[in-house]
VMD Tcl script that draws the C-alpha trace (Angstrom):
set ca {
  {-0.03 0.09 0.24}
  {1.42 3.08 -1.15}
  {0.28 6.75 -0.15}
  {-0.31 7.98 -3.33}
  {-2.49 5.21 -4.05}
  {-4.67 5.64 -0.95}
  {-4.86 9.17 -1.42}
  {-5.90 9.14 -5.07}
  {-8.52 6.06 -3.91}
  {-10.24 8.56 -1.62}
  {-10.26 11.30 -3.93}
  {-11.92 8.83 -6.40}
  {-14.23 7.25 -4.11}
  {-15.70 10.68 -2.58}
  {-16.00 11.89 -6.24}
  {-17.96 9.28 -7.09}
  {-20.07 8.90 -4.07}
  {-21.16 12.67 -3.32}
  {-20.61 14.03 -7.26}
  {-18.85 17.10 -5.85}
  {-15.35 18.37 -7.24}
  {-12.63 16.85 -5.11}
  {-9.42 18.36 -4.97}
  {-5.85 17.11 -4.23}
  {-4.49 19.74 -1.74}
  {-0.75 20.61 -2.69}
  {1.53 23.59 -2.48}
  {0.37 26.26 -5.06}
  {-3.07 24.64 -5.54}
  {-5.93 26.58 -6.68}
  {-9.16 25.99 -4.79}
  {-12.73 26.33 -6.43}
  {-14.82 29.23 -6.56}
  {-17.79 27.25 -6.86}
  {-18.99 25.02 -4.14}
  {-19.76 22.33 -2.94}
  {-16.10 21.15 -2.73}
  {-14.39 18.82 -1.07}
  {-10.56 18.55 -0.36}
  {-8.01 16.30 0.01}
  {-5.36 16.98 2.19}
  {-1.93 14.67 3.31}
  {-1.15 15.23 7.01}
  {1.84 13.46 9.04}
  {2.43 10.19 8.62}
  {3.56 7.80 11.58}
  {5.57 4.43 11.02}
  {6.29 1.93 14.08}
  {8.87 -0.69 13.95}
  {6.66 -3.82 15.07}
  {9.24 -6.70 14.36}
  {12.82 -7.15 14.50}
  {15.44 -5.95 12.21}
  {12.28 -4.16 10.72}
  {10.55 -6.60 8.67}
  {7.13 -5.20 9.57}
  {6.42 -1.35 10.07}
  {3.18 -0.43 10.90}
  {2.49 2.88 9.04}
  {-0.63 5.13 9.56}
  {-1.40 7.60 7.01}
  {-3.30 10.71 7.75}
  {-5.59 12.95 6.01}
  {-7.77 16.23 6.20}
  {-10.51 16.35 4.61}
  {-12.37 19.96 3.91}
  {-15.79 20.12 3.36}
  {-16.65 23.76 1.83}
  {-20.08 24.26 1.15}
  {-22.79 27.17 0.37}
  {-25.00 27.23 3.52}
  {-24.94 25.92 6.80}
  {-27.90 23.55 6.38}
  {-26.04 22.11 3.22}
  {-23.06 21.51 5.65}
  {-24.88 19.51 7.52}
  {-26.80 17.40 5.37}
  {-23.26 16.56 3.01}
  {-21.33 16.39 6.55}
  {-23.58 13.33 7.82}
  {-22.90 11.83 4.19}
  {-19.42 12.12 4.55}
  {-19.28 11.00 8.01}
  {-20.96 7.72 7.01}
  {-18.63 7.19 4.03}
  {-15.81 7.04 6.51}
  {-17.66 5.02 9.12}
  {-18.93 2.29 7.06}
  {-17.52 2.48 3.14}
  {-15.10 0.01 1.85}
  {-13.01 2.01 -0.33}
  {-11.02 0.57 -3.66}
  {-7.48 0.24 -3.30}
  {-6.51 2.03 -6.90}
  {-3.16 1.93 -8.21}
  {-2.74 6.11 -9.44}
  {0.11 4.98 -11.35}
  {-2.49 2.50 -13.37}
  {-5.85 3.74 -12.40}
  {-7.53 0.44 -13.98}
  {-5.40 -1.79 -11.42}
  {-7.69 -2.25 -8.17}
  {-4.85 -3.35 -5.52}
  {-7.47 -4.18 -2.64}
  {-9.70 -2.72 -0.22}
  {-9.14 -0.28 2.73}
  {-11.41 1.13 5.54}
  {-10.66 4.84 7.15}
  {-10.88 5.42 11.01}
  {-12.11 8.91 11.72}
  {-10.60 10.31 14.01}
  {-12.25 13.88 14.18}
  {-14.74 16.26 12.76}
  {-13.85 19.78 13.20}
  {-16.12 22.27 11.55}
  {-14.68 25.91 11.23}
  {-16.08 29.27 11.18}
  {-14.63 31.72 8.63}
  {-11.38 33.57 10.25}
  {-12.32 36.82 8.23}
  {-16.47 37.93 8.31}
  {-15.65 39.14 4.80}
  {-13.97 35.99 3.32}
  {-17.29 34.25 2.07}
  {-15.22 31.67 0.46}
  {-14.50 30.39 4.02}
  {-18.20 30.22 5.11}
  {-19.67 26.85 5.93}
  {-16.39 24.74 5.97}
  {-15.89 21.43 8.40}
  {-13.09 19.50 8.42}
  {-12.77 15.42 8.82}
  {-9.43 13.63 10.08}
  {-8.74 10.19 9.04}
  {-6.15 7.39 9.16}
  {-5.02 4.71 7.30}
  {-3.51 1.98 9.45}
  {-1.30 -0.89 7.66}
  {1.90 -2.76 7.94}
  {4.68 -2.65 5.55}
  {6.78 -5.63 5.43}
  {10.57 -5.54 3.79}
}
mol new
graphics top color blue
foreach p $ca { graphics top sphere $p radius 0.5 }
foreach p [lrange $ca 0 end-1] q [lrange $ca 1 end] { graphics top cylinder $p $q radius 0.2 }
display resetview
């Protein structure tokens, strides 16, 4: 399981399940002006050696999923949909280099849901946002 495959798979799954534009967040990305949309941003990964001589390493991949909507009602409705996706869906692990190749399935662990108010009242692009922190726990073998 590679991080790029996990991130690509999450993006594809959310786009298919919600019908919204899903944006891969990286340095310099320009966010859409039209809402609703979803963002997927990599967070810190945590490796832990679990066997002698590093034969197996537990890796926790973390992502922050942002939901950007037009109204508080829309945010609450879509937030519930995303919550259920993260709690119950099996996500197909897709090879990011060869999107026709499915490598398996995985679940995500939802660790937090954080609604954020706009930092500046005049900046309406920051209205009606909520962020989900998710983790994907896997074991890498030498």
